[in-house]
TORDRENKE-504092 format. One record per residue (C-alpha): residue in one letter; x, y, z. Coordinates in steps of 0.5 Angstrom, whole numbers, padded with zeros to 4 digits, always signed. Layout:
// TORDRENKE-504092
AXYZ ...
***
This chain:
// TORDRENKE-504092
M-0039+0001+0130 M-0034-0008+0130 S-0027-0007+0126 K-0025-0009+0118 R-0022-0015+0122 R-0028-0017+0126 Q-0032-0017+0120 T-0028-0021+0115 L-0027-0027+0121 G-0034-0027+0122 L-0036-0028+0114 Q-0030-0033+0114 I-0033-0037+0119 L-0040-0037+0115 A-0037-0039+0110 A-0034-0044+0114 L-0040-0047+0116 A-0044-0046+0109 I-0038-0050+0106 F-0039-0056+0112 M-0047-0055+0111 T-0047-0057+0104 V-0041-0062+0104 A-0046-0066+0110 Y-0052-0066+0105 Y-0050-0070+0100 I-0045-0076+0105 I-0049-0076+0111 P-0055-0080+0110 T-0062-0079+0112 P-0065-0083+0116 P-0070-0088+0113 T-0078-0087+0114 S-0082-0091+0118 S-0086-0097+0114 N-0091-0099+0118 T-0096-0100+0114 S-0102-0102+0118 S-0106-0098+0113 N-0110-0101+0108 N-0108-0095+0105 L-0102-0095+0104 A-0096-0097+0099 F-0096-0106+0098 A-0093-0109+0102 T-0087-0104+0103 T-0081-0104+0108 S-0076-0102+0113 D-0071-0107+0111 D-0065-0104+0106 R-0066-0111+0103 H-0073-0110+0102 N-0075-0104+0101 T-0080-0105+0094 T-0086-0108+0093 T-0086-0116+0092 R-0086-0119+0086 V-0091-0123+0087 K-0098-0122+0088 A-0099-0126+0095 A-0102-0125+0102 F-0103-0130+0108 V-0111-0131+0110 I-0114-0132+0117 L-0121-0133+0118 A-0122-0131+0125 R-0127-0129+0130 N-0125-0123+0135 S-0125-0129+0141 N-0119-0131+0137 L-0114-0125+0137 D-0109-0129+0143 G-0109-0136+0138 V-0108-0132+0133 R-0102-0126+0135 Q-0099-0133+0136 S-0099-0136+0130 M-0097-0129+0127 R-0091-0129+0131 Q-0088-0135+0128 M-0090-0133+0121 E-0086-0127+0123 D-0080-0130+0126 R-0080-0136+0122 F-0082-0133+0114 N-0085-0126+0114 R-0080-0122+0117 K-0075-0121+0111 F-0081-0123+0106 N-0087-0118+0109 Y-0092-0120+0104 P-0099-0118+0108 Y-0105-0121+0112 V-0112-0121+0109 F-0116-0122+0115 L-0124-0124+0114 N-0130-0124+0120 D-0137-0125+0119 D-0137-0121+0124 E-0134-0114+0124 F-0127-0115+0127 T-0126-0110+0134 D-0121-0103+0134 E-0117-0108+0140 F-0117-0114+0134 K-0115-0110+0129 E-0108-0106+0133 L-0105-0112+0136 T-0106-0115+0130 T-0102-0110+0126 S-0098-0109+0131 M-0094-0116+0130 T-0092-0115+0123 K-0089-0109+0118 A-0094-0111+0113 R-0100-0108+0111 T-0107-0111+0114 L-0113-0112+0111 Y-0120-0113+0115 G-0127-0116+0112 K-0133-0117+0114 I-0136-0123+0109 D-0142-0121+0105 T-0148-0124+0109 S-0149-0128+0102 H-0143-0132+0103 W-0144-0134+0110 G-0151-0137+0111 Y-0157-0141+0108 P-0158-0141+0099 S-0165-0141+0098 F-0165-0148+0096 I-0164-0151+0102 D-0169-0154+0107 Q-0166-0151+0114 E-0171-0155+0117 K-0168-0162+0114 A-0161-0158+0116 A-0163-0157+0123 E-0164-0165+0123 T-0159-0166+0121 R-0155-0164+0126 K-0159-0166+0131 N-0157-0174+0128 M-0150-0173+0128 A-0148-0169+0134 H-0143-0175+0135 V-0140-0174+0130 I-0134-0169+0131 Y-0137-0162+0129 G-0143-0166+0127 D-0148-0162+0132 S-0145-0155+0128 E-0148-0150+0124 S-0144-0144+0124 Y-0138-0149+0123 R-0142-0152+0116 H-0142-0144+0115 M-0134-0144+0115 C-0134-0150+0110 R-0138-0148+0105 Y-0134-0141+0105 Q-0128-0144+0106 S-0130-0148+0099 G-0133-0143+0095 F-0132-0137+0097 F-0126-0134+0101 F-0122-0133+0094 R-0128-0128+0092 H-0127-0123+0097 P-0126-0116+0095 L-0120-0115+0099 L-0117-0122+0095 D-0118-0119+0088 E-0111-0116+0087 F-0107-0122+0090 E-0106-0129+0086 Y-0103-0133+0091 Y-0105-0134+0098 W-0103-0138+0105 R-0108-0140+0109 V-0106-0138+0116 E-0110-0141+0122 P-0110-0139+0130 D-0107-0144+0135 I-0102-0146+0131 N-0095-0148+0131 Y-0089-0146+0125 Y-0082-0151+0126 C-0077-0149+0121 D-0073-0143+0119 V-0077-0141+0111 D-0071-0137+0108 Y-0074-0137+0101 D-0080-0134+0097 V-0085-0139+0098 F-0090-0135+0093 Q-0085-0133+0088 M-0082-0141+0088 M-0089-0143+0087 K-0091-0138+0081 D-0085-0139+0078 N-0086-0147+0078 N-0092-0146+0076 F-0095-0150+0082 K-0101-0148+0084 Y-0103-0152+0090 G-0098-0154+0096 W-0100-0158+0103 T-0095-0161+0109 L-0101-0166+0112 S-0106-0171+0109 L-0110-0177+0113 T-0117-0180+0111 E-0124-0176+0112 Y-0129-0178+0118 P-0133-0183+0113 E-0140-0182+0117 T-0139-0173+0115 I-0139-0175+0108 P-0143-0181+0106 T-0145-0178+0099 L-0139-0173+0097 W-0136-0179+0094 K-0143-0180+0089 T-0144-0172+0088 T-0136-0173+0085 K-0137-0177+0080 E-0143-0175+0078 F-0139-0168+0077 M-0134-0173+0072 E-0138-0175+0068 K-0143-0169+0066 H-0136-0165+0066 P-0130-0169+0064 E-0127-0163+0060 H-0125-0161+0067 L-0121-0167+0068 T-0113-0169+0069 N-0112-0175+0065 G-0106-0179+0064 P-0100-0180+0067 S-0100-0174+0070 S-0107-0175+0074 L-0107-0176+0082 R-0115-0179+0082 K-0112-0186+0083 W-0110-0183+0090 L-0118-0181+0092 T-0120-0189+0091 D-0117-0196+0093 D-0122-0200+0090 G-0122-0198+0082 F-0126-0192+0083 E-0132-0195+0085 N-0131-0191+0093 Y-0128-0185+0096 N-0121-0187+0101 G-0122-0180+0106 C-0116-0178+0104 H-0115-0170+0103 F-0110-0165+0104 W-0111-0161+0111 S-0112-0156+0108 N-0111-0150+0115 F-0104-0151+0112 E-0105-0150+0104 V-0102-0145+0099 G-0104-0145+0093 S-0106-0141+0087 L-0113-0137+0087 E-0113-0136+0079 F-0114-0144+0080 L-0120-0142+0085 R-0122-0137+0081 S-0122-0143+0075 Q-0129-0144+0071 K-0127-0151+0073 Y-0127-0150+0080 L-0133-0146+0080 D-0137-0151+0076 Y-0134-0156+0081 F-0137-0152+0088 E-0144-0150+0084 H-0145-0157+0082 L-0143-0160+0089 D-0147-0153+0093 H-0153-0155+0090 A-0153-0162+0092 G-0154-0159+0100 G-0148-0164+0103 F-0145-0158+0106 F-0152-0157+0111 Y-0155-0164+0110 E-0148-0168+0111 R-0142-0164+0113 W-0137-0164+0108 G-0130-0160+0110 D-0127-0155+0106 A-0122-0161+0106 P-0124-0166+0102 V-0128-0161+0098 H-0121-0158+0096 S-0117-0163+0096 L-0122-0167+0090 A-0121-0162+0086 V-0114-0162+0086 A-0114-0168+0084 M-0119-0169+0079 M-0116-0162+0076 L-0109-0161+0078 P-0104-0166+0075 K-0098-0168+0079 E-0093-0162+0077 Q-0097-0158+0080 V-0098-0160+0086 H-0092-0159+0091 F-0091-0162+0098 F-0088-0157+0103 N-0084-0162+0106 D-0078-0157+0110 I-0084-0153+0113 G-0085-0156+0120 Y-0092-0156+0122 F-0097-0157+0127 H-0105-0157+0128 N-0107-0160+0134 P-0107-0166+0133 L-0102-0167+0128 M-0095-0166+0126 H-0092-0166+0120 C-0085-0166+0122 P-0079-0166+0117 T-0075-0172+0118 E-0069-0170+0113 R-0062-0169+0116 Y-0061-0163+0112 L-0067-0160+0114 Q-0067-0161+0121 R-0062-0157+0122 N-0068-0150+0121 C-0073-0154+0125 H-0075-0155+0132 C-0079-0161+0132 P-0079-0168+0134 A-0077-0172+0128 E-0080-0178+0131 K-0087-0175+0131 N-0088-0173+0124 F-0094-0177+0122 D-0093-0177+0114 W-0093-0184+0115 E-0097-0186+0120 G-0104-0191+0118 W-0109-0185+0119 S-0103-0181+0113 C-0104-0181+0106 A-0097-0180+0104 T-0096-0188+0103 R-0101-0187+0098 Y-0099-0181+0094 K-0092-0184+0093 K-0095-0188+0089 L-0098-0184+0085 D-0091-0178+0085 P-0085-0182+0088 G-0081-0177+0088 F-0086-0173+0091 V-0081-0172+0098 W-0076-0167+0094 D-0067-0170+0096 E-0063-0164+0098 Q-0061-0164+0091 T-0067-0162+0088 Y-0069-0157+0095 R-0063-0153+0094 R-0064-0153+0087 K-0071-0151+0087 T-0071-0146+0092 D-0064-0143+0093 P-0066-0137+0087 Y-0071-0134+0092 R-0066-0134+0099 I-0064-0127+0101 
***
């Protein structure tokens, strides 16, 4: 039988152990749980980073229209987006495809980010011919335009129509108010250490761009005529006065369209603008004119014409600080204070080349390229 002395010693050890465990419970932090948000059912845009273990303030997402065959190019773009920007902010990705995404595509894109990844199939009514299109006439157009870039492509036309009038209607985007379009096989050259979406929203910017250029005239012979008919029909949708950007679209007093457009493979925009009645009226007007199929209207001039007609210049933002390359064009900030965060060659910046429309834009908005003081004042509140 155990002696009283041993019993007392045993009780003392147990008591000491209990006290130690109680103290440890309150002092030693519990390891954070993993927050891989690849599942569509997990909480919105959470991250395991202690600085951002909260829901993001702006309901925004990257939107990537891609096919399964684009997997490598998509992963390249995501890697750069994560390294340059999103590892700090964890905004979700929305992937859209006119076919089902493979398990491989989902697995290997989800693995690139801690943010939510959502995958959607495009409704066949949004990627196909509307009932009012003469498909034989459309086929003849493609045959006659074989000498023009993408002129003989049927899928390219479906893509341009979808990007012009339908991507923002996909149910996966219903919860969002801003989007950042991302393409496969692009390059980002600059670290972006502030919340782009919050900066856009708080400053009431509805559209952001980096590159502008003129469209191939052979692809849009009647787009300007059709757009002028819309302006005459819906003057209530237009922005007038000194804030209007419509003069950017023409060099001869609105007689002809000069082809200037924002290159929409990079754009950060307001989904509320695209969902607005004025934009929907414009798209419906263009769609019924048939130019997406009877010519080769692109989504870039469509978006740009709408922005220039409907938004005041104060709601349009030039992202000079985001170095960007989409073959064959590059935007690279030339200012030294921005170059410190970039690795692109400033001498290859496209902005002031003859094909660019930035010079025309500057005539309407001389301060569209921010100086350092403006840049700091506008972006510092959103840095982490």
